[in-house]
Backbone of each chain as ProteinMPNN parsed JSONL, in Angstrom:
{"seq_chain_A": "MAKSMLIISRQAPWAGPSAREALDIALAGGAFDLPLAMLFLDDGVLQLLPDQAAGELQQKDITANLQALSMFGVDDLFACHTSLAERGMGPTELNVETLQVLRDQEIAALIDRYDQVITL", "coords_chain_A": {"N_chain_A": [[-4.499, 222.712, 68.684], [-4.773, 219.831, 67.477], [-7.693, 217.79, 66.49], [-8.616, 215.263, 68.357], [-9.297, 211.515, 67.359], [-11.156, 208.572, 67.087], [-11.389, 205.768, 65.502], [-13.682, 202.942, 64.538], [-13.607, 200.242, 63.757], [-15.428, 197.791, 62.388], [-15.948, 195.559, 60.562], [-16.0, 192.631, 58.933], [-13.157, 191.739, 57.077], [-13.041, 191.021, 53.897], [-15.478, 191.315, 52.784], [-16.328, 193.793, 51.895], [-16.108, 197.447, 51.127], [-15.924, 198.561, 53.536], [-13.705, 197.827, 55.661], [-10.955, 198.243, 55.123], [-11.808, 201.056, 54.163], [-11.705, 202.119, 56.665], [-9.055, 201.788, 57.719], [-7.92, 203.531, 55.455], [-8.655, 205.687, 56.422], [-7.238, 205.886, 58.725], [-4.613, 205.586, 58.638], [-4.439, 207.807, 56.645], [-4.938, 209.846, 58.358], [-2.708, 209.423, 59.78], [-0.856, 209.883, 58.683], [-0.799, 212.461, 58.094], [-0.275, 213.424, 60.849], [-2.101, 213.325, 62.574], [-3.728, 213.156, 66.194], [-4.628, 209.929, 66.449], [-6.693, 207.158, 66.908], [-7.437, 203.531, 66.754], [-10.002, 201.299, 67.316], [-11.05, 197.519, 66.911], [-13.919, 196.066, 66.722], [-16.656, 194.138, 67.16], [-17.336, 192.514, 63.883], [-15.235, 193.346, 62.811], [-12.841, 192.625, 64.625], [-12.171, 190.411, 62.723], [-9.8, 190.992, 61.072], [-7.735, 190.865, 62.46], [-6.724, 188.382, 62.271], [-4.015, 186.096, 61.664], [-2.257, 185.126, 58.793], [-3.844, 185.278, 56.159], [-5.234, 185.08, 53.191], [-5.962, 186.97, 51.091], [-5.453, 187.324, 48.104], [-6.597, 185.372, 46.859], [-9.102, 185.872, 46.749], [-9.083, 187.713, 44.598], [-8.43, 190.357, 45.921], [-6.847, 193.052, 47.567], [-4.399, 192.589, 50.005], [-5.087, 193.959, 53.218], [-4.222, 193.389, 55.647], [-1.662, 193.388, 55.547], [-1.334, 196.43, 55.423], [-1.795, 196.872, 58.173], [0.084, 196.093, 59.804], [1.214, 198.404, 59.017], [0.366, 200.634, 60.326], [1.597, 201.565, 62.505], [4.249, 202.842, 61.546], [2.921, 204.708, 60.071], [2.855, 206.295, 62.622], [0.61, 205.527, 64.028], [-0.183, 204.347, 66.63], [-1.953, 203.606, 68.685], [-3.373, 201.109, 69.263], [-6.423, 199.008, 69.804], [-8.794, 196.34, 70.784], [-11.603, 194.801, 71.198], [-12.33, 192.746, 73.772], [-15.336, 191.036, 74.436], [-15.404, 190.588, 71.473], [-13.808, 189.395, 70.587], [-13.474, 187.0, 72.088], [-16.167, 185.976, 71.587], [-15.351, 185.419, 68.873], [-13.986, 183.152, 69.328], [-11.463, 183.899, 68.946], [-8.337, 184.197, 70.503], [-5.774, 186.802, 72.516], [-2.762, 186.022, 71.906], [-3.03, 185.245, 69.101], [-2.987, 187.13, 67.653], [-2.386, 189.439, 64.615], [-1.41, 191.866, 65.265], [1.087, 193.699, 66.775], [1.284, 195.862, 68.446], [-1.389, 196.167, 69.833], [-3.814, 196.713, 72.254], [-5.961, 194.921, 74.613], [-9.291, 195.386, 75.599], [-11.95, 195.583, 77.646], [-15.651, 195.858, 77.872], [-16.539, 198.505, 79.684], [-13.877, 199.79, 79.779], [-13.629, 200.378, 77.189], [-15.958, 202.046, 77.146], [-14.656, 203.972, 78.223], [-12.959, 204.85, 76.837], [-13.811, 205.831, 74.167], [-15.396, 207.93, 75.462], [-12.704, 209.515, 75.738], [-11.621, 210.381, 73.502], [-11.909, 213.191, 70.586], [-13.667, 212.855, 68.502], [-15.395, 210.495, 66.851], [-15.399, 207.992, 64.531], [-17.352, 205.312, 63.184], [-16.889, 202.775, 60.876]], "CA_chain_A": [[-3.977, 221.193, 68.58], [-5.675, 218.883, 66.246], [-8.742, 217.235, 67.285], [-8.436, 213.344, 68.586], [-10.25, 210.622, 66.727], [-10.895, 207.301, 67.203], [-12.063, 204.881, 64.312], [-14.193, 201.722, 64.876], [-13.652, 199.221, 62.315], [-16.333, 196.664, 63.005], [-16.872, 194.848, 59.543], [-15.02, 191.731, 58.588], [-11.878, 192.112, 56.0], [-13.223, 190.865, 52.239], [-16.699, 191.104, 52.109], [-16.996, 194.809, 51.64], [-15.104, 197.999, 51.201], [-15.663, 199.242, 54.935], [-12.662, 197.567, 56.696], [-10.352, 199.219, 54.065], [-11.862, 202.249, 54.385], [-11.489, 202.554, 58.005], [-7.966, 201.671, 57.549], [-7.372, 204.037, 54.93], [-8.784, 206.819, 57.246], [-6.535, 205.807, 60.096], [-3.409, 205.88, 57.552], [-4.302, 209.13, 55.929], [-4.747, 210.712, 59.667], [-1.728, 209.124, 60.519], [0.603, 210.477, 57.734], [-1.053, 213.93, 58.863], [0.329, 213.298, 62.398], [-3.323, 213.145, 63.779], [-3.748, 211.792, 66.93], [-5.85, 209.002, 66.408], [-6.633, 205.477, 67.507], [-8.051, 202.422, 66.039], [-10.292, 199.845, 67.644], [-11.493, 196.43, 66.259], [-15.059, 195.62, 67.2], [-17.422, 193.215, 66.193], [-16.618, 191.483, 63.007], [-13.58, 193.921, 62.927], [-11.897, 191.675, 64.767], [-11.326, 189.403, 62.192], [-9.272, 191.573, 60.495], [-6.744, 190.813, 62.865], [-6.349, 187.021, 62.425], [-2.753, 186.035, 61.029], [-2.34, 184.433, 57.583], [-5.069, 185.24, 55.793], [-5.149, 185.409, 51.709], [-6.996, 187.829, 50.493], [-5.25, 186.842, 46.758], [-7.384, 183.951, 46.769], [-10.607, 186.441, 45.981], [-8.235, 188.985, 43.975], [-8.033, 191.056, 46.894], [-5.512, 193.13, 48.269], [-4.239, 192.608, 51.183], [-5.399, 194.973, 54.033], [-3.472, 192.71, 56.631], [-0.252, 193.933, 55.256], [-1.548, 197.936, 55.87], [-2.384, 196.701, 59.456], [1.37, 196.319, 60.151], [1.859, 200.144, 58.746], [0.272, 201.792, 61.083], [2.711, 202.309, 63.197], [4.843, 203.341, 61.281], [2.253, 206.05, 59.987], [2.337, 206.82, 63.859], [-0.693, 205.073, 64.815], [0.233, 203.293, 67.785], [-3.035, 203.435, 69.761], [-4.683, 199.727, 68.673], [-7.412, 198.326, 70.386], [-9.543, 195.42, 70.311], [-12.759, 194.345, 72.316], [-12.369, 191.331, 74.509], [-16.106, 190.355, 74.207], [-15.634, 190.554, 70.306], [-12.613, 188.544, 70.465], [-14.125, 185.989, 72.902], [-17.385, 185.331, 70.677], [-15.387, 184.507, 67.681], [-12.752, 181.974, 69.25], [-10.014, 184.226, 69.107], [-7.171, 184.641, 71.701], [-5.008, 187.747, 72.245], [-1.794, 185.515, 71.558], [-2.64, 184.352, 68.279], [-3.527, 188.228, 66.275], [-1.67, 189.821, 63.369], [-1.108, 193.396, 65.171], [1.842, 193.507, 68.003], [0.815, 196.69, 69.889], [-2.701, 196.071, 70.054], [-4.324, 196.102, 73.504], [-7.488, 194.414, 74.266], [-10.138, 196.208, 76.492], [-13.114, 194.984, 78.414], [-16.585, 196.876, 77.672], [-16.025, 199.426, 80.34], [-12.929, 200.428, 78.848], [-13.912, 200.889, 75.727], [-16.695, 203.253, 77.154], [-14.114, 205.332, 78.778], [-12.141, 204.971, 75.548], [-14.784, 206.301, 73.451], [-15.384, 209.595, 75.745], [-11.424, 210.241, 75.657], [-11.587, 211.412, 72.086], [-13.16, 214.487, 70.329], [-14.395, 212.871, 67.413], [-15.51, 208.887, 66.585], [-15.983, 207.52, 63.301], [-17.923, 204.235, 63.27], [-17.551, 202.054, 59.969]], "C_chain_A": [[-5.041, 220.591, 67.956], [-6.524, 218.054, 67.327], [-8.1, 215.561, 67.177], [-9.48, 212.675, 67.777], [-10.212, 209.072, 66.989], [-11.965, 206.822, 66.261], [-12.292, 203.625, 64.784], [-14.116, 201.357, 63.742], [-14.272, 198.248, 62.951], [-16.599, 195.697, 61.754], [-15.824, 193.758, 59.036], [-14.227, 191.97, 57.137], [-12.843, 192.142, 54.17], [-14.293, 190.926, 52.059], [-17.375, 192.603, 51.747], [-15.959, 195.66, 51.33], [-14.774, 198.866, 52.671], [-14.484, 198.996, 55.831], [-11.375, 198.228, 55.85], [-10.565, 200.314, 54.222], [-11.428, 202.994, 55.449], [-10.018, 202.742, 58.184], [-7.146, 202.75, 57.404], [-7.169, 205.51, 55.767], [-7.466, 207.017, 58.227], [-4.923, 205.956, 59.35], [-3.081, 207.317, 57.103], [-3.783, 209.813, 56.935], [-3.393, 210.6, 60.047], [-0.386, 209.836, 59.809], [0.246, 212.081, 58.056], [-0.523, 214.022, 60.339], [-0.761, 213.895, 63.257], [-3.205, 212.505, 65.003], [-5.179, 211.338, 66.915], [-5.377, 207.733, 66.758], [-7.592, 204.539, 66.805], [-8.813, 201.6, 67.082], [-11.203, 199.299, 67.023], [-12.672, 196.287, 67.293], [-15.807, 194.691, 66.31], [-16.387, 192.28, 65.273], [-15.354, 192.213, 62.598], [-12.531, 193.359, 63.434], [-10.987, 190.655, 63.688], [-10.144, 189.751, 60.898], [-7.908, 191.235, 61.018], [-5.757, 189.403, 62.733], [-5.129, 187.14, 61.466], [-2.999, 185.064, 59.891], [-3.284, 184.257, 56.671], [-4.49, 185.741, 54.356], [-5.761, 186.074, 50.887], [-6.779, 187.534, 48.608], [-6.079, 185.977, 46.261], [-8.903, 184.351, 46.053], [-9.821, 188.019, 45.453], [-8.571, 190.27, 44.447], [-7.017, 191.532, 47.236], [-5.69, 193.192, 49.489], [-3.959, 193.47, 52.21], [-4.399, 194.292, 55.115], [-2.057, 193.209, 56.868], [-0.281, 195.69, 56.037], [-1.627, 197.886, 57.783], [-0.944, 196.927, 60.291], [2.091, 197.97, 59.874], [1.677, 200.914, 59.495], [1.036, 202.239, 61.894], [3.684, 203.087, 62.788], [4.345, 204.734, 60.861], [2.12, 206.855, 61.619], [1.096, 206.259, 64.676], [-0.622, 203.876, 65.78], [-0.673, 202.994, 68.991], [-3.861, 202.24, 69.102], [-5.501, 199.118, 69.563], [-8.106, 197.402, 70.242], [-10.569, 195.138, 71.25], [-12.708, 193.28, 72.592], [-13.826, 190.817, 74.152], [-16.114, 189.991, 72.656], [-14.992, 189.551, 70.106], [-13.287, 187.333, 70.67], [-15.218, 185.045, 71.674], [-17.07, 184.912, 69.623], [-14.242, 183.354, 67.85], [-11.674, 182.501, 69.02], [-9.431, 184.616, 70.173], [-6.58, 185.739, 71.401], [-3.48, 187.376, 72.015], [-1.799, 185.559, 70.074], [-2.989, 185.854, 67.128], [-1.876, 188.88, 65.582], [-0.727, 191.447, 64.141], [-0.183, 193.24, 66.708], [1.389, 194.773, 68.836], [-0.608, 197.061, 70.292], [-2.646, 195.517, 71.377], [-5.808, 195.589, 73.481], [-7.982, 194.798, 75.594], [-11.362, 195.352, 76.708], [-14.23, 196.118, 77.933], [-16.13, 198.604, 78.433], [-14.787, 200.248, 80.203], [-13.124, 200.935, 77.497], [-14.694, 202.065, 75.831], [-16.042, 204.335, 77.313], [-13.25, 205.777, 77.73], [-12.839, 206.124, 74.757], [-15.008, 208.056, 73.93], [-14.116, 209.941, 75.956], [-11.224, 210.933, 74.434], [-12.367, 212.102, 71.622], [-13.93, 213.683, 69.627], [-14.492, 210.786, 67.291], [-15.77, 208.683, 65.04], [-16.248, 205.768, 63.478], [-18.118, 203.705, 61.65], [-17.754, 200.725, 60.095]], "O_chain_A": [[-6.194, 221.016, 68.03], [-6.256, 217.749, 68.49], [-7.443, 214.954, 66.332], [-10.52, 213.286, 67.53], [-9.136, 208.481, 67.075], [-13.109, 207.271, 66.18], [-11.395, 203.049, 65.4], [-14.484, 201.998, 62.758], [-13.812, 197.791, 63.997], [-17.569, 194.958, 61.925], [-14.717, 194.201, 58.73], [-14.855, 192.4, 56.169], [-13.139, 193.145, 53.521], [-14.533, 190.553, 50.911], [-18.551, 192.738, 51.407], [-14.855, 195.137, 51.186], [-13.793, 199.57, 52.911], [-14.217, 199.823, 56.702], [-10.848, 199.007, 56.644], [-9.556, 200.967, 54.487], [-10.929, 204.118, 55.408], [-9.644, 203.765, 58.757], [-6.249, 203.157, 58.143], [-6.169, 206.224, 55.843], [-6.852, 208.067, 58.415], [-4.161, 206.703, 59.963], [-1.994, 207.893, 57.12], [-2.674, 210.345, 56.897], [-2.848, 211.55, 60.609], [0.695, 210.184, 60.282], [1.191, 212.845, 58.255], [-0.482, 215.172, 60.775], [-0.632, 214.634, 64.234], [-2.661, 211.402, 65.054], [-6.273, 211.847, 67.159], [-4.237, 207.286, 66.886], [-8.591, 205.036, 66.284], [-8.02, 201.122, 67.892], [-12.129, 199.943, 66.53], [-12.48, 196.368, 68.507], [-15.658, 194.503, 65.102], [-15.348, 191.67, 65.524], [-14.463, 191.575, 62.038], [-11.41, 193.457, 62.934], [-9.817, 190.274, 63.706], [-9.754, 188.964, 60.036], [-6.951, 191.269, 60.246], [-4.553, 189.298, 62.969], [-5.082, 188.024, 60.609], [-3.892, 184.226, 60.011], [-3.598, 183.113, 56.342], [-3.569, 186.55, 54.246], [-6.096, 185.559, 49.821], [-7.766, 187.529, 47.873], [-6.209, 185.924, 45.038], [-9.607, 183.707, 45.275], [-10.039, 189.14, 45.913], [-8.932, 191.188, 43.711], [-6.05, 190.776, 47.332], [-6.664, 193.631, 50.1], [-2.798, 193.861, 52.334], [-3.558, 195.144, 55.403], [-1.458, 193.392, 57.927], [0.487, 196.084, 56.914], [-1.501, 198.894, 58.479], [-0.825, 197.732, 61.215], [3.096, 198.491, 60.358], [2.423, 201.879, 59.656], [1.153, 203.46, 62.002], [4.069, 204.008, 63.508], [4.981, 205.758, 61.11], [1.403, 207.843, 61.78], [0.767, 206.597, 65.813], [-0.978, 202.712, 65.6], [-0.355, 202.363, 69.999], [-4.904, 202.449, 68.484], [-4.773, 198.483, 70.325], [-8.299, 197.398, 69.027], [-10.164, 195.33, 72.397], [-13.042, 192.503, 71.698], [-13.671, 189.899, 73.345], [-16.849, 189.036, 72.406], [-15.506, 188.668, 69.42], [-13.676, 186.633, 69.735], [-15.079, 183.942, 71.147], [-17.84, 184.162, 69.022], [-13.694, 182.765, 66.918], [-10.721, 181.742, 68.844], [-10.015, 185.443, 70.873], [-6.598, 186.045, 70.209], [-2.763, 188.372, 71.908], [-0.725, 185.873, 69.561], [-3.211, 185.652, 65.934], [-0.716, 188.769, 65.98], [0.288, 191.957, 63.666], [-0.727, 192.713, 67.679], [1.124, 194.553, 70.018], [-0.921, 198.056, 70.946], [-2.015, 194.545, 71.794], [-6.635, 195.78, 72.589], [-7.308, 194.619, 76.609], [-11.676, 194.472, 75.906], [-13.799, 197.227, 77.617], [-15.59, 199.552, 77.864], [-14.807, 201.423, 80.567], [-12.641, 201.942, 76.98], [-14.514, 203.019, 75.074], [-16.377, 205.436, 76.875], [-12.827, 206.933, 77.685], [-12.377, 207.265, 74.767], [-14.884, 209.058, 73.226], [-14.153, 211.016, 76.556], [-10.67, 212.031, 74.397], [-13.548, 211.975, 71.946], [-15.088, 213.664, 70.044], [-13.603, 210.032, 67.687], [-16.513, 209.499, 64.495], [-15.333, 205.052, 63.885], [-19.154, 204.005, 61.056], [-18.372, 200.11, 59.226]]}, "seq_chain_B": "MSTLHVLSHSPFTDTRLNSCLRLLGSADAILLCGDATYALSASTAPRQALEARADNLLLFVLDEDAKARNLPLPEWATAVDYPRLVALSVQYDKVNTWL", "coords_chain_B": {"N_chain_B": [[-16.869, 213.805, 78.62], [-19.883, 213.376, 76.71], [-21.722, 211.613, 74.353], [-23.676, 211.381, 71.644], [-24.663, 208.292, 70.208], [-26.087, 207.178, 67.252], [-28.004, 205.027, 65.51], [-28.913, 203.281, 62.496], [-29.542, 201.088, 61.285], [-31.351, 197.996, 60.679], [-32.273, 195.903, 64.223], [-32.434, 193.657, 63.869], [-30.604, 192.468, 61.755], [-28.018, 192.792, 62.534], [-25.191, 193.807, 64.655], [-25.27, 195.959, 65.959], [-26.953, 197.69, 67.694], [-26.797, 195.979, 70.05], [-23.801, 195.902, 70.833], [-23.654, 198.592, 71.088], [-25.144, 198.922, 72.945], [-23.512, 197.928, 74.703], [-21.349, 199.266, 75.19], [-22.035, 201.403, 76.176], [-21.736, 205.022, 77.502], [-22.078, 206.622, 80.887], [-23.046, 209.076, 80.587], [-24.112, 209.3, 78.171], [-25.971, 208.732, 74.853], [-29.087, 207.419, 72.818], [-29.615, 206.987, 69.845], [-32.176, 206.399, 67.79], [-32.873, 205.572, 64.338], [-34.553, 205.58, 61.215], [-34.429, 201.882, 59.663], [-33.304, 201.168, 62.31], [-35.362, 201.735, 63.954], [-37.084, 199.736, 64.434], [-36.188, 198.181, 66.459], [-37.921, 198.832, 68.402], [-40.194, 197.03, 68.071], [-42.83, 195.337, 69.584], [-42.664, 193.081, 72.065], [-40.062, 191.702, 71.443], [-36.472, 190.736, 71.2], [-34.554, 193.041, 70.849], [-35.773, 195.044, 71.642], [-36.6, 194.241, 74.042], [-34.264, 194.121, 75.202], [-33.913, 196.898, 75.169], [-35.744, 197.657, 76.946], [-34.587, 196.734, 79.611], [-32.985, 198.766, 80.006], [-34.359, 200.961, 80.441], [-34.526, 202.645, 82.817], [-32.023, 204.022, 83.161], [-31.718, 204.953, 80.653], [-31.258, 206.988, 78.003], [-33.135, 207.783, 75.324], [-33.531, 208.442, 72.356], [-35.924, 208.897, 69.274], [-36.728, 208.948, 65.802], [-39.435, 210.576, 64.83], [-40.775, 210.763, 62.736], [-39.926, 208.478, 61.3], [-40.2, 205.935, 63.011], [-43.124, 205.994, 62.822], [-43.994, 206.349, 60.585], [-43.629, 203.502, 60.181], [-44.935, 202.557, 61.794], [-44.516, 202.108, 64.708], [-45.133, 202.562, 67.904], [-44.044, 204.662, 70.514], [-42.693, 203.721, 73.404], [-43.065, 205.086, 76.844], [-40.62, 205.422, 77.806], [-39.381, 206.354, 75.742], [-37.859, 209.182, 73.781], [-39.619, 211.145, 71.583], [-37.991, 212.805, 68.65], [-37.838, 215.676, 65.799], [-36.518, 216.357, 62.818], [-35.288, 218.801, 63.07], [-34.868, 219.068, 66.146], [-33.074, 216.576, 66.409], [-30.865, 217.506, 65.053], [-30.566, 219.703, 67.007], [-29.527, 218.011, 68.696], [-27.599, 216.838, 68.172], [-25.596, 219.067, 68.316], [-25.763, 219.243, 70.876], [-24.265, 217.23, 72.302], [-20.971, 216.397, 73.089], [-19.677, 214.755, 70.987], [-20.697, 212.888, 68.282], [-21.527, 209.813, 67.478], [-22.007, 207.951, 64.694], [-22.993, 204.895, 63.693], [-22.087, 203.602, 60.992]], "CA_chain_B": [[-17.794, 213.576, 77.589], [-20.819, 212.754, 76.194], [-22.011, 210.978, 73.187], [-25.103, 210.618, 70.886], [-24.996, 207.197, 69.251], [-26.864, 207.294, 66.112], [-28.106, 204.132, 64.841], [-29.955, 203.516, 61.513], [-29.619, 199.894, 60.72], [-32.272, 196.739, 61.383], [-31.533, 195.399, 65.158], [-32.447, 191.751, 63.382], [-29.717, 191.995, 60.606], [-26.634, 193.069, 62.714], [-24.934, 193.805, 65.969], [-24.632, 197.322, 66.226], [-27.472, 197.83, 68.902], [-25.895, 195.057, 71.318], [-22.695, 196.411, 70.864], [-23.473, 200.063, 71.157], [-25.601, 199.206, 74.482], [-22.535, 197.393, 75.756], [-19.924, 199.99, 75.26], [-22.514, 203.047, 76.082], [-20.727, 206.071, 78.772], [-23.241, 207.045, 81.513], [-23.634, 210.539, 79.923], [-24.299, 208.98, 76.388], [-27.723, 208.845, 74.64], [-28.932, 206.605, 71.628], [-30.578, 207.667, 68.433], [-32.595, 205.55, 66.453], [-33.396, 206.497, 63.093], [-34.27, 204.73, 59.768], [-34.771, 200.687, 60.403], [-33.249, 201.056, 63.511], [-36.481, 202.101, 65.022], [-37.452, 198.439, 64.581], [-35.822, 197.763, 67.958], [-39.283, 199.253, 69.32], [-41.258, 196.26, 68.108], [-43.366, 194.99, 70.918], [-42.111, 191.59, 72.018], [-38.696, 191.224, 70.454], [-34.926, 190.912, 72.036], [-33.932, 194.242, 70.949], [-37.2, 195.935, 72.685], [-36.439, 193.997, 75.942], [-32.645, 194.536, 75.64], [-33.721, 198.665, 75.483], [-36.037, 197.873, 78.409], [-34.276, 196.278, 80.562], [-31.913, 199.408, 80.659], [-35.157, 201.718, 80.335], [-34.431, 203.606, 83.578], [-30.823, 205.389, 83.044], [-31.059, 205.053, 79.013], [-31.527, 208.052, 77.201], [-33.492, 206.891, 74.053], [-34.384, 209.694, 71.281], [-36.245, 208.355, 68.187], [-37.0, 209.826, 64.794], [-40.641, 210.463, 65.025], [-41.295, 209.966, 61.392], [-39.363, 206.95, 61.02], [-41.344, 205.291, 63.958], [-44.454, 206.773, 62.548], [-44.162, 205.55, 58.898], [-43.372, 201.903, 60.393], [-46.46, 201.883, 62.903], [-43.824, 201.633, 65.79], [-45.599, 203.362, 69.117], [-42.953, 205.194, 71.261], [-42.862, 203.392, 74.849], [-43.229, 206.429, 77.428], [-39.141, 205.839, 78.161], [-38.444, 207.239, 74.555], [-38.161, 210.632, 73.447], [-39.877, 211.216, 69.823], [-37.638, 214.093, 67.691], [-38.098, 215.661, 64.61], [-35.056, 216.777, 62.382], [-34.489, 219.938, 63.87], [-34.386, 218.461, 67.1], [-32.34, 216.244, 66.094], [-30.116, 218.539, 64.638], [-29.851, 220.605, 68.442], [-29.056, 217.153, 69.579], [-25.897, 216.66, 68.069], [-24.544, 220.045, 69.173], [-25.808, 219.589, 72.511], [-23.665, 216.202, 72.759], [-19.646, 216.626, 72.817], [-19.497, 214.461, 69.802], [-21.69, 211.95, 67.598], [-21.12, 208.513, 67.015], [-22.791, 207.069, 63.479], [-22.723, 203.481, 63.475], [-22.179, 203.103, 59.741]], "C_chain_B": [[-18.994, 212.882, 77.323], [-20.957, 212.472, 74.819], [-22.872, 210.369, 72.621], [-24.704, 209.532, 70.2], [-26.094, 207.019, 68.744], [-27.227, 205.717, 65.548], [-29.291, 204.044, 63.863], [-30.164, 202.105, 60.734], [-30.907, 198.833, 61.572], [-31.438, 196.401, 62.376], [-31.531, 194.014, 64.661], [-31.399, 191.288, 62.384], [-28.286, 191.878, 61.125], [-26.79, 193.38, 64.231], [-24.757, 194.65, 66.811], [-25.608, 197.647, 67.441], [-27.01, 197.251, 70.039], [-24.766, 195.596, 71.801], [-22.562, 198.102, 71.697], [-24.135, 200.068, 72.745], [-24.451, 198.905, 75.573], [-21.505, 198.323, 76.132], [-20.778, 201.96, 75.755], [-21.736, 203.52, 77.501], [-22.187, 205.956, 79.415], [-23.678, 208.516, 81.298], [-23.878, 210.202, 78.264], [-25.801, 208.708, 76.341], [-27.573, 208.213, 73.436], [-29.962, 207.47, 70.946], [-31.265, 206.927, 67.68], [-33.438, 206.043, 65.685], [-33.892, 205.613, 62.058], [-34.762, 203.284, 60.36], [-34.505, 200.4, 61.841], [-34.061, 201.175, 64.674], [-37.368, 200.282, 64.952], [-37.005, 197.609, 65.924], [-36.965, 197.961, 68.751], [-39.885, 198.002, 69.016], [-41.287, 195.572, 69.168], [-42.697, 193.209, 70.449], [-40.802, 190.697, 71.399], [-37.514, 191.56, 71.259], [-34.597, 192.063, 71.379], [-34.573, 195.489, 71.777], [-36.714, 195.668, 74.142], [-35.227, 194.539, 76.022], [-32.847, 196.135, 76.331], [-34.856, 198.741, 77.027], [-35.77, 197.926, 79.511], [-33.271, 197.45, 81.125], [-32.907, 201.094, 80.916], [-34.83, 202.799, 81.484], [-33.304, 204.371, 83.641], [-30.515, 205.103, 81.754], [-31.809, 206.356, 78.591], [-32.052, 208.021, 75.78], [-34.147, 208.211, 73.34], [-34.374, 208.73, 70.134], [-36.837, 209.449, 67.413], [-38.27, 209.779, 64.577], [-41.186, 209.754, 63.846], [-40.951, 208.635, 60.861], [-40.045, 206.097, 61.799], [-42.45, 205.15, 63.186], [-44.819, 206.007, 61.28], [-43.726, 203.838, 59.108], [-44.374, 201.365, 61.316], [-45.78, 201.587, 63.955], [-44.174, 202.732, 66.934], [-44.834, 203.402, 69.914], [-43.642, 204.727, 72.567], [-42.255, 204.784, 75.58], [-41.857, 206.566, 78.001], [-38.565, 206.676, 76.833], [-38.901, 208.427, 74.423], [-38.443, 210.783, 72.208], [-38.799, 212.778, 69.676], [-38.143, 214.004, 66.4], [-36.681, 215.906, 64.068], [-34.771, 217.799, 62.991], [-34.119, 219.889, 64.989], [-32.886, 217.417, 67.023], [-30.622, 216.675, 65.526], [-29.473, 219.139, 65.949], [-29.381, 219.121, 68.781], [-27.375, 216.945, 69.317], [-25.089, 217.785, 68.039], [-24.287, 219.758, 69.97], [-24.464, 218.439, 73.147], [-21.957, 216.733, 72.305], [-19.295, 216.018, 71.43], [-21.097, 213.525, 69.304], [-21.029, 210.845, 67.156], [-21.912, 207.929, 66.008], [-22.186, 205.867, 63.178], [-23.293, 203.181, 62.088], [-22.41, 201.804, 59.366]], "O_chain_B": [[-19.097, 211.732, 77.75], [-20.262, 213.137, 74.051], [-23.091, 209.168, 72.773], [-24.179, 209.965, 69.174], [-27.089, 206.74, 69.411], [-26.21, 205.278, 65.011], [-30.399, 204.515, 64.12], [-30.851, 202.022, 59.716], [-31.25, 198.927, 62.751], [-30.222, 196.392, 62.18], [-30.648, 193.24, 65.031], [-31.217, 190.1, 62.118], [-27.434, 191.187, 60.565], [-27.808, 193.326, 64.922], [-24.321, 194.542, 67.957], [-24.931, 197.943, 68.426], [-26.805, 197.951, 71.031], [-24.614, 195.796, 73.005], [-21.756, 198.566, 72.504], [-23.824, 200.898, 73.6], [-24.344, 199.314, 76.729], [-20.867, 198.244, 77.181], [-20.327, 203.103, 75.688], [-21.269, 202.764, 78.353], [-23.178, 205.458, 78.88], [-24.649, 208.995, 81.882], [-23.758, 211.026, 77.358], [-26.604, 208.529, 77.257], [-26.495, 208.196, 72.843], [-30.788, 208.298, 71.331], [-30.736, 206.807, 66.575], [-34.435, 206.714, 65.951], [-33.346, 204.524, 62.231], [-35.422, 203.305, 61.399], [-35.188, 199.637, 62.525], [-33.813, 200.919, 65.852], [-38.318, 200.042, 65.697], [-37.495, 196.535, 66.274], [-37.067, 197.305, 69.788], [-40.325, 197.633, 70.105], [-40.291, 195.162, 69.766], [-42.441, 192.549, 69.442], [-40.662, 189.524, 71.051], [-37.512, 192.575, 71.955], [-33.415, 191.722, 71.423], [-34.077, 196.476, 72.32], [-36.502, 196.45, 75.068], [-35.022, 195.421, 76.857], [-32.355, 196.583, 77.367], [-34.798, 199.595, 77.912], [-36.234, 198.664, 80.379], [-32.772, 197.386, 82.248], [-32.403, 202.109, 81.397], [-34.864, 203.958, 81.07], [-33.444, 205.471, 84.176], [-29.333, 204.964, 81.439], [-32.964, 206.582, 78.949], [-31.18, 208.298, 74.957], [-35.115, 208.838, 73.772], [-33.447, 207.969, 69.855], [-37.304, 210.496, 67.86], [-38.531, 208.736, 63.978], [-41.785, 208.68, 63.785], [-41.622, 207.905, 60.132], [-40.66, 205.286, 61.106], [-42.728, 203.996, 62.861], [-45.759, 205.235, 61.088], [-43.55, 203.097, 58.141], [-44.632, 200.191, 61.581], [-46.293, 200.612, 64.504], [-43.524, 203.777, 66.908], [-44.566, 202.301, 70.396], [-44.769, 205.09, 72.904], [-41.307, 205.438, 75.146], [-41.635, 207.586, 78.654], [-37.595, 207.434, 76.839], [-40.012, 208.82, 74.78], [-37.484, 210.562, 71.469], [-38.876, 213.686, 70.504], [-38.655, 213.035, 65.84], [-35.717, 215.682, 64.8], [-33.723, 217.689, 63.628], [-33.093, 220.513, 65.259], [-31.832, 217.675, 67.604], [-29.548, 216.097, 65.696], [-28.255, 219.165, 66.128], [-28.376, 219.314, 69.464], [-26.377, 216.922, 70.038], [-23.9, 217.631, 67.761], [-23.123, 219.726, 70.369], [-23.823, 218.684, 74.168], [-21.778, 217.389, 71.279], [-18.625, 216.73, 70.683], [-22.202, 213.55, 69.845], [-20.003, 210.933, 66.482], [-22.746, 207.191, 66.533], [-21.128, 205.725, 62.565], [-24.41, 202.723, 61.847], [-22.466, 201.506, 58.173]]}, "name": "protein", "num_of_chains": 2, "seq": "MAKSMLIISRQAPWAGPSAREALDIALAGGAFDLPLAMLFLDDGVLQLLPDQAAGELQQKDITANLQALSMFGVDDLFACHTSLAERGMGPTELNVETLQVLRDQEIAALIDRYDQVITLMSTLHVLSHSPFTDTRLNSCLRLLGSADAILLCGDATYALSASTAPRQALEARADNLLLFVLDEDAKARNLPLPEWATAVDYPRLVALSVQYDKVNTWL"}
């Protein structure tokens, strides 16, 4: 049985490579049918805003890749309620359909459940 | 399952420590190394946040990083060297390094 992995993405989308790298890990792992999940925490939730235009910064749009996660079998997508609230973001306006919004205690239990955790 | 949360960034530039404290499980521990040890600076918000949880917080600090920065350890923190750090990483079910 493959080890389960939780990828915690906590950087904003366009200021550095971290957001894309976290997503690449998820997509690569999903392609190999690894049991994995993604949690968007802190500035990571900013990746979930709709209608972003990375082309303005001559960057590739990673928000399109977020939509691809389910095609790669990564359906367990979570976002931190506190991080969303701090940034004035409501769960209804997010870019990812299968996203579940979790409270702090639920996130502690989520981290506990996975064999491995990567935080980027 | 227990998780060892490893922090290495200054708590004054970033929210890693705050978020980690929010999400910490009851069997988890925190290890401060590098600039994360500045969280022990006296009379600061990160120090107070740690102190407020001292009764049920297992806190390890990489000794050489704290000593290099002249940060005395409170009695509720445990100093560790590199061999002990390796032992801890094996002892806990997983290590979550907040990169």
